[in-house]
C-alpha positions in Angstrom: 2.6 -16.9 -91.0 6.1 -18.5 -89.4 6.7 -22.1 -89.2 6.2 -23.8 -85.7 8.1 -26.6 -84.7 5.1 -29.1 -85.0 5.0 -32.8 -84.7 2.4 -34.0 -87.8 0.1 -36.7 -87.0 0.2 -37.0 -91.1 3.7 -37.7 -91.1 5.0 -34.9 -93.7 6.5 -31.8 -93.4 3.9 -29.0 -94.2 1.3 -26.3 -93.2 -1.3 -28.9 -92.5 -3.6 -26.6 -90.1 -5.2 -29.3 -88.0 -1.6 -30.5 -87.1 -1.1 -27.0 -86.1 -4.0 -26.9 -84.2 -3.6 -30.0 -82.3 0.0 -28.8 -81.5 -0.4 -25.4 -80.4 -4.1 -26.2 -78.6 -3.5 -26.0 -74.5 -4.8 -29.1 -72.7 -8.5 -28.5 -71.8 -9.3 -29.5 -68.0 -12.5 -31.2 -66.8 -13.5 -28.0 -64.5 -16.0 -29.9 -62.9 -13.6 -32.6 -61.6 -11.7 -29.7 -60.6 -13.9 -27.9 -58.3 -14.8 -31.0 -56.6 -11.3 -31.9 -55.8 -10.9 -28.6 -54.4 -14.0 -28.8 -52.6 -13.3 -29.1 -48.8 -15.4 -31.5 -46.8 -18.4 -29.6 -44.6 -19.1 -27.1 -47.4 -22.3 -27.0 -49.4 -22.9 -25.7 -52.9 -25.5 -22.7 -53.2 -28.0 -24.9 -55.2 -28.3 -27.3 -52.3 -29.1 -24.7 -50.0 -31.7 -22.7 -52.5 -33.5 -26.4 -52.6 -33.7 -26.3 -49.0 -34.7 -22.9 -48.2 -37.2 -23.2 -51.8 -35.2 -19.7 -53.2 -33.2 -19.3 -56.3 -29.5 -20.1 -56.3 -28.5 -16.5 -57.4 -30.1 -15.4 -54.2 -27.6 -17.0 -52.4 -24.6 -15.7 -54.2 -26.1 -12.2 -53.6 -25.9 -12.6 -49.7 -22.5 -13.6 -50.4 -21.8 -10.3 -52.2 -23.0 -7.7 -52.1 -25.2 -8.8 -49.1 -28.4 -8.5 -47.8 -29.4 -4.9 -46.0 -31.1 -5.3 -42.7 -34.0 -3.0 -41.6 -32.1 -0.9 -39.3 -29.6 -0.4 -42.3 -26.7 -2.5 -41.6 -25.6 -4.7 -44.4 -24.4 -8.5 -43.6 -23.0 -10.8 -46.0 -22.8 -14.6 -45.7 -19.7 -15.8 -45.0 -18.3 -18.1 -48.2 -15.3 -19.9 -49.9 -14.6 -18.5 -53.4 -13.3 -21.2 -55.8 -12.6 -20.9 -59.6 -16.3 -20.4 -60.9 -18.1 -21.3 -57.8 -18.8 -20.7 -53.9 -18.8 -22.8 -51.1 -20.7 -21.8 -48.0 -20.4 -23.8 -44.2 -24.1 -24.7 -42.7 -22.6 -23.1 -39.5 -22.5 -19.9 -41.4 -25.3 -20.2 -43.1 -27.5 -20.8 -39.9 -25.9 -17.6 -38.3 -26.5 -15.7 -41.3 -30.1 -16.9 -41.3 -30.3 -16.2 -37.4 -29.3 -12.7 -37.8 -31.3 -11.7 -41.0 -34.7 -13.2 -39.1 -35.2 -16.2 -41.1 
C-alpha cells in the first residue's frame, strides 16, 4: 500500500486506517436538499400527483417513459423534467396528458 499524504487526526505519522479513510472520503451531499433547491416552482412530484389521482407513483413514471398506449395504437408520453434521482411534472402538462388519454 502506498503512503498517502494524510492529515492525521491522531497527530502521529503512521498508516492509521481511520485517518486514511477520512482523508480519502468524498464529502457527502444531502441529496434531498440538493433536489429541493433545483426544483423549479410550479412543478409537482410524482407522489403528489399519484395521491391526487389515487394511483401508484410508479404509474406516473411509466407515463413519462415508456408512455401510455391509446386504443388507436398511438403512444403518448407525459412531459416531464428529469432531475437527478427524480421527476417533476407541470400541472398544465399533466392536465393535457389526462385529457388526451381520456382520464
